[in-house]
C-alpha positions as CSV (number, residue, x, y, z in Angstrom):
1,M,0.0,-0.1,0.0
2,K,1.3,3.5,-0.6
3,L,0.7,5.9,2.6
4,Q,0.4,9.2,2.5
5,I,1.3,11.1,5.7
6,V,-0.5,14.9,5.9
7,V,1.1,17.4,8.4
8,P,-0.8,20.8,8.7
9,C,1.9,23.3,9.8
10,Y,1.6,27.2,11.1
11,N,4.9,28.7,12.4
12,E,6.6,25.4,13.3
13,E,10.1,26.3,12.2
14,K,11.3,25.2,15.8
15,V,9.7,21.6,15.7
16,L,10.2,20.8,11.9
17,P,13.8,19.5,12.0
18,E,13.0,16.9,14.4
19,S,9.9,16.7,12.4
20,F,11.9,15.5,9.3
21,R,14.1,13.1,11.1
22,Q,11.3,11.2,12.9
23,F,8.8,11.2,10.2
24,N,11.4,10.1,7.6
25,A,12.6,7.1,10.4
26,L,9.3,6.1,10.7
27,L,8.5,5.7,6.7
28,G,12.0,3.7,6.5
29,H,10.9,1.4,9.1
30,L,7.4,0.7,7.7
31,V,9.4,0.2,4.0
32,A,11.8,-2.1,5.6
33,A,8.7,-4.3,7.4
34,G,7.1,-4.4,4.2
35,K,3.9,-2.7,5.3
36,I,3.9,0.0,2.9
37,S,5.5,0.8,-0.5
38,G,8.6,2.9,-1.3
39,D,7.2,5.8,-2.6
40,S,5.2,6.6,0.4
41,R,5.5,10.3,1.5
42,V,5.2,13.1,4.1
43,T,3.5,16.1,2.9
44,F,3.9,19.5,5.1
45,V,1.0,21.7,4.5
46,D,2.0,25.4,5.5
47,D,-1.0,27.2,6.3
48,G,0.2,30.6,5.8
49,S,3.3,30.3,8.4
50,R,4.6,33.8,9.0
51,D,8.3,32.4,10.1
52,R,10.6,30.1,8.2
53,T,8.4,27.2,8.2
54,W,8.0,27.1,4.4
55,A,11.6,27.6,3.6
56,L,12.6,24.9,5.9
57,I,9.7,22.2,4.0
58,E,11.3,23.4,0.8
59,A,14.7,22.7,1.7
60,Q,13.9,19.2,3.1
61,A,11.9,18.4,0.1
62,R,15.1,19.1,-2.3
63,V,17.2,16.5,-0.3
64,S,14.6,14.0,0.6
65,E,12.4,12.1,-1.7
66,R,10.1,11.2,1.0
67,V,9.4,14.4,1.9
68,A,6.9,16.8,0.0
69,G,5.4,20.5,0.5
70,I,2.0,22.4,-0.4
71,K,2.0,26.1,0.8
72,L,-1.6,27.9,0.9
73,S,-2.0,31.4,-0.2
74,R,-2.6,32.8,3.4
75,N,-3.5,31.4,6.9
76,R,-6.9,29.5,6.4
77,G,-7.0,27.5,10.0
78,H,-6.2,23.9,10.7
79,Q,-9.3,22.3,9.7
80,N,-8.9,23.6,5.9
81,A,-5.2,23.1,6.2
82,V,-5.7,19.3,6.9
83,L,-8.2,19.2,4.3
84,A,-6.1,20.7,1.6
85,G,-3.4,18.1,1.9
86,M,-5.9,15.2,2.1
87,L,-7.5,16.1,-1.2
88,S,-4.2,17.3,-2.8
89,V,-2.2,13.8,-2.3
90,D,-2.8,10.2,-3.8
91,G,-1.9,7.1,-2.3
92,D,-4.1,4.0,-0.9
93,A,-4.3,5.7,2.6
94,V,-3.9,9.2,4.2
95,V,-2.7,9.3,8.0
96,T,-3.2,13.3,9.1
97,I,-0.9,14.2,12.3
98,D,0.0,17.6,13.8
99,A,3.7,18.6,13.4
100,D,4.1,19.4,17.2
101,L,5.1,15.6,17.6
102,Q,2.9,15.1,21.0
103,D,1.0,12.7,18.8
104,D,2.7,8.8,19.1
105,L,4.4,8.6,15.3
106,A,4.5,4.5,16.6
107,A,0.4,4.4,16.4
108,I,0.7,5.2,12.7
109,E,2.1,1.3,12.2
110,R,-0.9,0.1,14.4
111,M,-3.2,2.4,12.1
112,V,-1.5,0.7,9.2
113,D,-2.3,-2.9,10.3
114,E,-5.9,-2.0,11.1
115,Y,-6.0,-0.6,7.9
116,R,-4.8,-3.7,6.0
117,G,-7.3,-5.8,8.0
118,G,-10.4,-4.0,6.6
119,C,-10.6,-0.8,8.4
120,D,-11.5,2.5,6.1
121,I,-11.1,4.6,9.2
122,V,-8.9,4.4,12.0
123,Y,-9.0,7.1,14.8
124,G,-6.1,7.7,17.0
125,V,-7.7,8.2,20.8
126,R,-5.8,9.5,23.8
127,A,-5.5,7.1,26.2
128,D,-5.5,9.5,29.1
129,R,-4.8,13.2,29.8
130,S,-2.1,12.9,32.1
131,T,0.4,15.6,30.3
132,D,-2.4,18.3,30.3
133,T,-2.7,20.8,33.0
134,L,-6.0,20.3,35.3
135,F,-7.3,23.5,33.7
136,K,-6.9,21.8,30.0
137,R,-8.1,18.5,31.4
138,G,-11.3,20.2,32.7
139,T,-12.1,22.1,29.6
140,A,-11.8,19.1,27.2
141,E,-13.9,17.1,29.4
142,M,-16.6,20.1,29.3
143,F,-16.1,20.4,25.6
144,Y,-16.8,16.7,25.2
145,R,-19.8,16.6,27.7
146,L,-21.0,19.8,25.8
147,L,-21.1,18.4,22.4
148,A,-22.6,15.4,23.1
149,L,-25.6,17.3,25.3
150,F,-26.2,19.1,21.8
151,D,-26.1,15.2,20.1
152,V,-23.2,16.4,18.2
153,D,-21.1,12.6,17.2
154,L,-17.7,12.5,18.0
155,V,-15.1,10.4,19.2
156,H,-13.8,10.9,22.4
157,N,-10.6,12.1,23.2
158,H,-10.0,12.2,19.0
159,A,-8.5,15.4,17.6
160,D,-7.1,15.0,13.9
161,F,-5.0,12.0,14.1
162,R,-6.3,9.6,12.0
163,L,-6.2,7.3,9.0
164,M,-8.5,7.4,6.4
165,S,-8.6,4.9,3.1
166,R,-9.0,6.3,-0.2
167,R,-12.7,5.5,-0.7
168,S,-13.2,7.4,2.7
169,V,-11.3,10.5,1.6
170,E,-13.3,10.3,-2.0
171,A,-16.5,10.1,-0.1
172,L,-15.2,13.0,2.6
173,R,-14.5,15.2,-0.8
174,Q,-18.1,15.3,-1.3
175,Y,-18.7,17.4,1.7
176,R,-19.0,21.1,0.7
177,E,-19.4,23.0,4.0
178,V,-17.7,26.3,4.3
179,N,-17.7,26.0,8.1
180,L,-15.7,22.9,8.4
181,Y,-15.3,20.4,11.4
182,L,-13.8,17.7,10.6
183,R,-14.2,15.8,13.7
184,G,-17.8,16.0,13.3
185,I,-17.8,15.2,9.5
186,V,-15.6,12.1,9.1
187,P,-17.9,10.0,11.7
188,L,-20.8,10.9,9.3
189,I,-19.4,8.7,6.3
190,G,-19.9,5.6,8.0
191,F,-17.7,3.4,6.6
192,R,-15.9,0.9,8.9
193,S,-13.7,2.2,11.5
194,T,-11.7,1.5,14.3
195,A,-9.4,3.6,17.0
196,V,-6.0,2.9,18.2
197,E,-4.8,4.1,21.7
198,Y,-2.0,6.2,22.2
199,V,-0.2,8.4,25.0
200,R,0.1,11.7,23.8
201,Q,3.7,13.3,24.8
202,P,4.6,17.1,25.7
203,R,5.5,19.6,22.9
204,L,8.7,19.6,21.8
205,A,9.1,23.4,21.2
206,G,6.9,26.4,19.9
207,E,3.7,26.8,21.8
208,S,0.1,25.5,21.0
209,K,-2.1,26.5,18.3
210,Y,-5.2,26.3,20.4
211,P,-5.6,27.8,23.4
212,L,-8.7,28.4,25.4
213,S,-10.3,31.1,23.0
214,K,-10.0,28.7,20.1
215,M,-11.4,25.8,21.8
216,L,-14.4,27.7,22.2
217,R,-14.8,28.9,18.7
218,L,-14.3,25.0,17.7
219,A,-16.8,24.2,20.4
220,A,-19.6,27.0,19.0
221,E,-18.4,25.7,15.4
222,A,-19.2,22.1,16.1
223,V,-22.5,23.0,18.1
224,T,-23.8,25.3,15.5
225,S,-22.7,23.2,12.2
226,F,-23.8,19.8,13.3
227,S,-26.4,20.3,16.0
228,T,-30.2,22.0,15.5
229,V,-30.8,21.6,19.4
230,P,-30.6,25.1,20.3
231,L,-33.1,25.7,18.0
232,Q,-35.2,23.0,19.9
233,V,-34.5,24.7,23.2
234,I,-35.5,28.0,22.0
235,S,-39.2,26.9,20.7
236,A,-39.2,24.9,24.3
237,L,-38.1,28.1,25.9
238,G,-40.5,30.2,23.8
239,F,-43.6,27.8,24.9
240,L,-42.6,27.9,28.6
241,V,-42.5,31.8,28.3
242,F,-45.6,31.9,26.6
243,L,-47.2,29.8,29.7
244,G,-45.6,32.1,31.8
245,T,-46.9,35.1,30.5
246,M,-50.3,33.6,30.8
247,V,-50.1,32.9,34.3
248,I,-48.6,36.4,35.2
249,S,-51.5,37.5,33.2
250,A,-54.2,35.7,35.1
251,W,-52.5,36.6,38.3
252,V,-52.1,40.8,37.4
253,L,-55.9,40.4,36.1
254,W,-57.2,38.8,39.5
255,V,-54.9,41.1,41.9
256,S,-56.5,44.4,39.8
257,F,-60.1,43.1,40.1
258,F,-60.6,41.3,43.1
259,T,-58.0,43.0,46.0
260,D,-56.6,46.3,46.7
261,R,-53.1,45.2,47.0
262,G,-51.8,45.8,43.4
263,V,-49.7,49.1,42.4
264,P,-51.6,49.7,39.1
265,G,-49.3,49.2,36.1
266,W,-46.2,48.0,37.4
267,A,-46.8,44.4,37.8
268,S,-48.1,43.9,34.2
269,T,-45.6,46.2,32.7
270,V,-42.3,46.3,34.0
271,L,-41.8,42.7,35.0
272,P,-43.1,41.0,31.7
273,M,-40.9,43.9,29.8
274,Y,-37.8,43.1,31.2
275,F,-38.2,39.1,31.1
276,L,-39.7,38.9,27.7
277,G,-36.7,41.4,26.5
278,G,-34.1,39.4,27.9
279,I,-35.5,36.2,26.3
280,Q,-35.9,37.9,22.9
281,I,-32.3,39.1,22.9
282,L,-30.7,35.6,24.0
283,C,-33.0,34.0,21.0
284,L,-32.0,36.2,18.4
285,G,-28.4,35.8,19.2
286,V,-28.6,31.9,18.9
287,V,-30.7,32.4,15.6
288,G,-28.2,35.0,14.1
289,A,-25.3,32.1,14.7
290,Y,-27.2,29.8,12.3
291,L,-27.9,32.7,10.1
292,G,-24.4,33.9,9.9
293,K,-23.2,30.0,8.8
294,V,-26.3,30.0,6.5
295,Y,-25.0,33.2,5.0
296,R,-21.1,32.0,4.6
297,E,-22.4,28.4,3.0
298,I,-24.8,30.2,0.4
299,K,-21.7,32.3,-1.1
300,A,-19.8,28.9,-1.4
301,R,-16.2,30.6,-1.5
302,P,-13.3,28.4,-2.0
303,R,-12.0,27.0,1.3
304,Y,-8.3,27.5,0.5
305,F,-5.8,27.9,-2.5
306,I,-2.7,26.4,-3.3
307,E,0.0,28.9,-3.9
308,Q,2.8,26.4,-4.4
309,T,4.1,23.0,-4.0
310,A,7.8,21.2,-3.3
311,G,9.1,18.0,-3.9
312,A,8.6,16.0,-6.9
313,S,5.5,14.1,-5.6
314,S,3.8,17.0,-4.2
315,S,1.6,17.6,-7.2
316,P,-1.9,18.0,-6.1
317,A,-4.4,14.9,-7.0
318,V,-6.7,17.9,-8.3
319,P,-5.7,20.6,-9.7
320,P,-5.2,23.8,-7.6
321,A,-8.1,25.5,-9.3
322,A,-10.5,22.9,-8.9
323,A,-9.1,21.9,-5.3
324,G,-10.0,25.5,-4.1
325,R,-13.9,24.8,-5.6
326,D,-14.2,21.9,-4.6
327,A,-12.3,21.4,-1.1
């Protein structure tokens, strides 16, 4: 089998030299073991880095036949960089993994074994989160619980470390979302899948590209891209508010007509006004989030453009113009 490894990169110049060494060693080991063909490659996707990331990729591609590079025209975000690499390379199977070497490269061999055993999709799943801080573990657990609450189908403790067969990659190509969340899309494909566990290592150099602010945006992206539960909650909340309004109205009328305790006009005006105003603003905010996504989807802008490639084997599987349209 021909294996392609896709590695998205954004400002990773500090860790790239070690990444080159370890990925080359991994491919050499798998070729020697007879598990992959000699023309297997690792393709680094530069997501508009502002440091020397692309210069290092170009230099390595010139001296190593196993390394290729793809440079996006500008920063398009991690998910688009992953997709650009997957849809631009050939091969019987594609593995996606980050450049920071926190994911265990040895797990790729087990992914290959599962693929050879008949699985189309193999997820890399963290065995534990012992290397994370207490805050990171807590927010990650909250992230998965939140998405489960909103009925988003995810693989627990899986990021974007996975192997996909050629037919599953081609199936993924048919998903045209501009609001891209691969962790939610891939399980929708439905082909035979399994998971391999691994222990995540500390980052060798550089800094995390997913701070809390990006994690929050990712969670919002996942919920609004894959779940209509918030809209259903709004409908239920609107019905409850209607019932509450009817009860309050009946109480105000009873106090006004049958007692002398009411302050004329206050309860019937001020309380419902503030309560209903707050509910309306909340509902409009949630509906606006969905409307914004519809707005971006309707425009159907290309998700990325490939500006440059490096390495003899790095020519995209589809022309760059078509890739920008179909990706």
